[in-house]
C-alpha positions in Angstrom: 0.0 0.0 0.0 1.3 3.5 -1.0 0.4 4.9 2.5 2.6 2.5 4.5 5.8 4.6 4.5 8.5 5.5 7.0 6.9 8.9 7.4 3.5 7.4 8.3 5.2 4.9 10.6 7.3 7.5 12.4 4.4 10.0 12.8 1.8 7.4 13.8 -0.6 8.3 11.0 -2.5 6.3 8.5 -1.7 8.4 5.4 1.5 10.3 4.9 -0.3 13.6 4.2 0.6 16.5 6.4 -1.4 19.7 6.6 1.0 22.6 6.3 1.3 24.6 9.5 0.0 28.1 9.1 1.0 31.2 11.1 -0.6 34.6 11.6 -3.9 33.2 12.8 -4.5 31.0 9.7 -4.3 27.7 11.6 -7.4 26.4 13.3 -8.3 23.5 15.6 -11.2 22.6 13.2 -8.9 22.2 10.3 -6.2 20.4 12.3 -8.7 17.9 13.8 -10.4 17.3 10.4 -7.1 16.3 8.8 -6.0 14.2 11.8 -9.3 12.4 12.1 -9.1 11.6 8.4 -5.8 9.8 8.9 -3.4 12.6 8.1 -1.4 14.9 10.3 -3.1 18.2 11.2 -0.7 21.0 12.1 -1.0 24.3 14.1 1.5 27.1 13.8 2.0 28.5 17.3 4.8 30.9 16.5 2.7 34.0 17.2 0.9 32.5 20.2 1.4 33.6 23.8 3.3 30.8 25.5 0.6 30.7 28.3 -2.0 29.7 25.7 -0.2 26.8 24.1 -1.2 24.3 26.8 -4.8 25.3 26.5 -4.6 24.9 22.8 -3.3 21.3 23.2 -6.2 20.5 25.5 -8.7 21.9 23.0 -7.2 19.8 20.2 -7.2 16.6 22.3 -10.9 17.2 22.9 -11.4 17.2 19.1 -9.1 14.3 18.0 -7.3 11.4 19.6 -5.0 11.1 16.5 -1.5 12.6 16.2 -1.1 16.3 15.5 1.8 18.8 15.2 2.7 22.1 16.7 5.0 24.3 14.6 7.5 26.9 15.7 10.1 29.2 14.0 13.6 28.8 15.2 14.8 32.3 16.3 17.5 34.1 14.4 17.4 37.9 14.8 14.0 38.0 16.5 15.2 40.1 19.4 16.0 43.0 17.1 14.9 46.4 18.4 14.8 49.2 15.8 15.9 52.8 16.6 13.2 55.3 17.3 13.8 57.0 13.9 13.6 53.7 12.0 10.4 52.7 13.8 8.8 56.1 13.2 9.9 56.1 9.5 8.3 52.7 8.8 5.2 53.4 10.9 4.7 56.6 8.9 4.4 54.5 5.7 1.2 53.1 7.1 -0.4 56.3 8.2 -2.6 56.5 5.1 -3.9 53.0 5.7 -4.8 53.8 9.3 -6.8 56.8 8.2 -8.5 54.8 5.5 -9.5 52.0 8.0 -10.5 54.5 10.6 -8.2 53.1 13.3 -5.8 54.8 15.7 -2.1 54.9 15.0 -0.5 52.2 17.2 2.1 52.9 19.8 5.4 51.0 19.9 5.1 47.7 21.8 7.5 46.5 24.6 8.6 43.7 22.3 7.8 42.7 18.7 7.5 38.9 19.0 7.0 36.1 21.5 9.6 34.7 23.8 10.8 31.6 22.0 12.3 30.0 25.1 9.0 30.3 26.9 7.2 29.0 23.8 9.4 25.9 23.4 9.0 25.1 27.1 5.2 25.3 26.7 5.4 23.1 23.6 7.4 20.5 25.4 5.1 20.6 28.4 2.1 20.2 26.1 3.7 17.1 24.6 2.2 17.2 21.1 2.8 14.0 19.2 4.8 15.9 16.7 6.9 19.1 16.8 7.8 20.7 13.4 9.9 23.7 12.9 11.3 26.1 10.2 14.2 28.6 9.9 16.8 26.3 11.4 17.4 23.5 13.9 16.6 23.5 17.6 19.4 23.0 20.1 20.3 19.4 20.7 19.0 19.6 24.3 15.5 20.4 22.8 15.7 17.6 20.3 16.8 15.2 23.1 13.9 16.3 25.3 11.5 15.7 22.4 12.9 12.1 22.2 12.6 11.6 25.9 9.0 12.7 25.8 8.0 10.7 22.7 7.6 13.7 20.5 8.5 13.1 16.8 10.4 16.0 15.1 10.1 17.4 11.6 12.6 19.9 10.2 12.2 22.0 7.1 14.8 22.4 4.3 14.8 24.6 1.3 18.2 23.2 0.0 20.0 19.9 0.1 22.6 21.4 2.4 20.0 22.4 4.9 18.5 18.9 4.7 21.9 17.4 5.6 22.2 19.7 8.7 18.8 18.5 9.8 19.6 14.9 9.2 22.8 15.2 11.2 20.8 16.7 14.1 18.7 13.5 14.1 15.2 14.8 13.2 12.6 12.1 12.4 11.5 13.5 9.1 12.6 16.3 6.7 10.2 18.4 4.7 11.9 19.4 1.4 9.9 22.5 0.4 10.2 23.9 -3.1 9.8 27.6 -3.9 6.3 26.9 -5.3 5.0 26.7 -1.8 2.9 29.5 -0.3 3.9 31.3 2.9 7.4 31.9 4.2 10.6 30.4 2.7 12.1 28.7 5.7 15.7 29.0 4.6 18.5 29.2 7.2 21.9 28.5 5.7 21.7 31.0 2.9 19.3 33.9 2.2 15.8 32.9 1.0 16.6 34.6 -2.3 19.5 32.2 -2.8 17.4 29.2 -1.8 14.7 29.0 -4.5 15.0 25.5 -5.8 11.7 24.0 -7.2 10.2 20.9 -5.6 10.8 18.7 -8.6 14.5 19.4 -8.5 14.8 19.6 -4.7 13.2 16.4 -3.5 15.4 13.8 -5.3 18.5 15.7 -4.3 17.5 15.7 -0.7 16.4 12.0 -0.8 19.9 11.1 -2.2 21.7 12.9 0.7 19.9 12.1 3.9 18.9 9.0 5.9 15.7 10.5 7.4 12.5 10.0 5.4 11.6 13.0 3.2 8.3 14.8 2.9 7.8 16.8 -0.3 6.1 20.2 -0.1 5.4 23.0 -2.6 3.0 22.9 -5.6 1.2 19.8 -4.3 -2.6 20.1 -4.3 -4.0 16.9 -5.8 -3.4 13.1 -6.2 -1.1 13.7 -9.2 1.2 15.8 -7.0 1.3 13.1 -4.3 2.1 10.5 -6.8 4.9 12.6 -8.4 6.4 13.2 -5.0 6.4 9.5 -4.2 8.0 8.8 -7.6 10.8 11.3 -6.7 11.6 9.3 -3.6 9.6 11.2 -1.0 7.7 9.1 1.6 5.1 11.7 2.3 3.7 15.1 1.3 2.9 18.4 3.0 0.0 20.3 1.5 -0.6 23.9 2.4 -2.7 26.0 0.0 -5.3 23.3 -0.7 -6.0 23.1 3.1 -5.8 26.8 3.6 -8.6 27.2 1.1 -10.9 25.0 3.1 -13.7 26.5 5.2 -12.2 25.1 8.4 -9.0 27.1 8.1 -8.4 30.4 9.9 -8.1 32.4 6.7 -10.6 35.1 6.1 -13.6 34.4 3.8 -12.2 36.9 1.3 -8.8 35.2 1.4 -10.3 31.7 0.8 -12.5 32.9 -2.0 -9.6 34.6 -3.8 -7.7 31.3 -3.8 -10.3 29.9 -6.1 -10.3 32.9 -8.5 -7.9 34.6 -10.9 -6.0 36.1 -8.0 -4.8 32.7 -7.0 -3.1 32.2 -10.3 -0.7 35.1 -9.7 1.5 35.0 -6.7 4.6 36.9 -5.7 7.6 36.4 -3.4 7.6 39.5 -1.1 9.0 40.8 2.2 6.4 43.6 2.7 4.2 41.7 5.1 6.8 40.4 7.6 10.3 41.4 6.5 11.0 37.8 5.4 10.4 36.4 2.0 7.0 34.8 1.6 4.7 33.8 -1.3 1.4 35.6 -1.4 -1.2 36.7 -3.8 -0.7 40.1 -5.2 -2.8 42.9 -3.8 -2.7 46.6 -3.2 -0.4 46.4 -0.2 2.2 44.4 -2.1 2.1 46.7 -5.1 2.3 49.9 -3.0 4.9 48.8 -0.5 7.3 47.1 -3.0 8.9 50.5 -3.7 9.9 50.6 0.0 10.9 46.9 0.4 14.6 47.6 0.7 14.1 50.1 3.5 11.5 48.2 5.6 12.5 46.9 9.0 13.4 43.2 9.2 11.4 40.5 10.9 9.7 40.7 13.4 9.3 44.4 13.3 7.8 44.6 9.9 5.5 41.7 10.8 4.2 43.6 13.8 3.7 46.8 11.7 1.9 45.1 8.8 -0.1 43.1 11.3 -1.6 46.2 12.8 -3.8 46.5 9.7 -5.1 43.0 9.8 -8.0 43.0 12.3 -9.6 46.1 11.0 -9.2 45.0 7.4 -10.8 41.6 8.0 -13.6 43.2 10.0 -14.4 45.5 7.1 -14.3 42.6 4.6 -11.1 43.9 2.9 -8.3 41.8 1.4 -6.2 44.6 -0.1 -4.1 45.3 2.9 -3.4 41.9 4.4 -1.1 39.0 3.6 -2.8 36.5 1.3 -0.6 33.3 1.5 -0.9 31.2 -1.6 1.2 28.6 -3.4 1.6 28.2 -7.1 -0.8 25.2 -7.2 -3.8 27.4 -6.3 -5.1 27.0 -9.8 -5.7 23.3 -9.1 -8.0 23.9 -6.1 -11.5 22.3 -6.3 -12.8 21.5 -2.8 -13.6 23.7 0.2 -14.0 21.1 2.9 -11.0 19.4 4.6 -12.6 16.0 5.0 -13.7 15.9 1.4 -10.3 17.0 0.3 -8.6 14.2 2.3 -11.1 11.6 1.1 -10.5 12.6 -2.5 -6.7 12.6 -2.2 -6.7 9.2 -0.5 -9.2 7.6 -2.9 -7.5 8.9 -6.1 -4.0 7.9 -5.1 -5.2 4.5 -4.0 -6.9 3.9 -7.3 -3.8 4.9 -9.3 -1.2 3.0 -7.4 
């Protein structure tokens, strides 16, 4: 059977299909539980979550599914950056017109721009999710050892073969090889994201040839044909993001989900304007107007905080022109809007063809 792979065995799932972890409020317990209950691995991005709420989240998830699930974190790099007063004011002023347009007050500078990673990782370990996945690097060995001691499987993310080797040497259980077709952030950590733009079709077999850990293919996979292609390249599982993001159970706004099925979903761009880190999103007004300032914007997490101040009001007003609209290059293949139906279709069609 196609589904009996080292990935499904190590993660304790029936089908080696992983729902991509979404940050920025796009994850949801409804989506995670739907995927896990259907035999895949539902994921939840907790990177922007207060550490004190991670344990509560785990309890909620366990009330919805008894199957394995994953929490995802970003490995910190320069997340403690604190811009000068002049730099902060300069970049905040770029958004003044949007604040007026949305009818919201200009925000004041926060005490910190991101969450405390050390507190988050402690909360994740205490919550003991069946799986811990991560991007932008490799956790310290003490953390990986603690995961092993607590029975938590680990999944690292690579955008190049060299990154995959580093993850393999660290002893992770599975490696996601993510091509540049994928939506959301490029999780590069050895070289810049701009220098790590290998496509899935070229990346996966190179990673398979260089590592011992089982490989999960990601990027541009939205249907049974993508799964079969990934398996033919040597992957033992797939990670699917955009197709699940488009489902009604996801945390994406109604406008975002609808745009994924239309012409907007056919045209994506790699941009730093939403977070200061390279990410694939649908084009919208904010992308077009801010790209002239992209080189002068503050790095992550400052730019992420700044752009995020527009999100709540934009969504409340039914607007999609000023928020990040994550989307991969396979959006044009989307058909279904329900996570269980999507999982059932993927499983049925791959089973018939293999």
